[in-house]
C-alpha positions as CSV (number, residue, x, y, z in Angstrom):
1,X,23.7,13.7,-17.8
2,X,22.4,17.2,-18.3
3,X,23.2,19.9,-15.8
4,X,21.0,22.9,-14.8
5,X,23.1,26.0,-14.5
6,X,22.7,29.7,-13.8
7,X,24.8,32.0,-16.0
8,X,25.7,35.4,-14.6
9,X,26.2,37.6,-17.6
10,X,28.0,41.0,-17.4
11,X,25.3,43.8,-17.4
12,X,22.4,41.4,-17.7
13,X,20.0,39.4,-15.5
14,X,21.0,35.8,-14.6
15,X,20.0,33.1,-17.1
16,X,18.9,29.6,-16.2
17,X,19.6,26.9,-18.8
18,X,20.7,23.3,-19.3
19,X,24.0,22.0,-20.6
20,X,25.1,18.4,-21.5
21,X,28.6,18.9,-20.0
22,X,30.2,21.6,-17.9
23,X,32.7,23.9,-19.7
24,X,36.4,23.1,-19.3
25,X,39.0,25.8,-18.5
26,X,40.2,26.2,-22.1
27,X,36.7,26.7,-23.5
28,X,35.9,30.1,-25.1
29,X,32.1,29.6,-25.3
30,X,29.3,27.6,-23.7
31,X,26.3,26.2,-25.5
32,X,23.1,26.0,-23.5
33,X,19.6,24.8,-24.2
34,X,16.3,26.2,-23.0
35,X,17.6,29.6,-21.8
36,X,15.2,31.6,-19.6
37,X,15.3,34.1,-16.8
38,X,15.5,32.9,-13.2
39,X,11.7,33.5,-12.8
40,X,11.0,31.3,-15.8
41,X,10.1,34.1,-18.2
42,X,11.5,34.5,-21.7
43,X,14.7,36.5,-22.4
44,X,13.8,39.8,-24.1
45,X,16.8,39.7,-26.4
46,X,16.1,36.3,-27.9
47,X,13.6,35.4,-30.6
48,X,10.6,33.3,-29.5
49,X,11.6,30.0,-31.0
50,X,15.2,29.9,-29.9
51,X,16.1,26.7,-28.0
52,X,19.9,26.8,-28.1
53,X,22.3,29.7,-27.4
54,X,26.1,30.0,-27.5
55,X,27.5,32.5,-25.0
56,X,31.1,33.7,-25.1
57,X,32.9,32.9,-21.9
58,X,34.5,36.4,-21.7
59,X,30.9,37.8,-21.1
60,X,30.3,35.6,-18.0
61,X,31.1,36.6,-14.5
62,X,30.5,33.1,-13.1
63,X,28.4,29.9,-13.6
64,X,26.4,28.3,-10.8
65,X,25.7,24.5,-11.1
66,X,22.3,23.7,-9.6
67,X,21.8,20.4,-7.7
68,X,20.1,17.5,-9.4
69,X,17.0,16.0,-8.0
70,X,19.0,13.0,-6.7
71,X,21.4,15.4,-4.8
72,X,18.4,17.3,-3.3
73,X,17.0,14.1,-1.8
74,X,20.2,13.2,0.0
75,X,19.6,13.6,3.7
76,X,22.6,15.1,5.5
77,X,23.6,14.9,9.2
78,X,21.1,16.8,11.4
79,X,21.9,17.5,14.9
80,X,18.9,17.9,17.3
């Protein structure tokens, strides 16, 4: 199951991308597909036809995992 994630890179804007599996603690890099800025625009430091990028983990501050569509549809307890 692919995950949508937000990578917070040191000294750069956040990057939204997809990964097949989340990185494990011993991983030294993360391979992502379809990288783009949070607003959907292309990343200025990548060539136009790039679909996959490998980022070294030491350059990342943290990674956010975005909810899937199924998780967004779950209705939680609402108190009225």
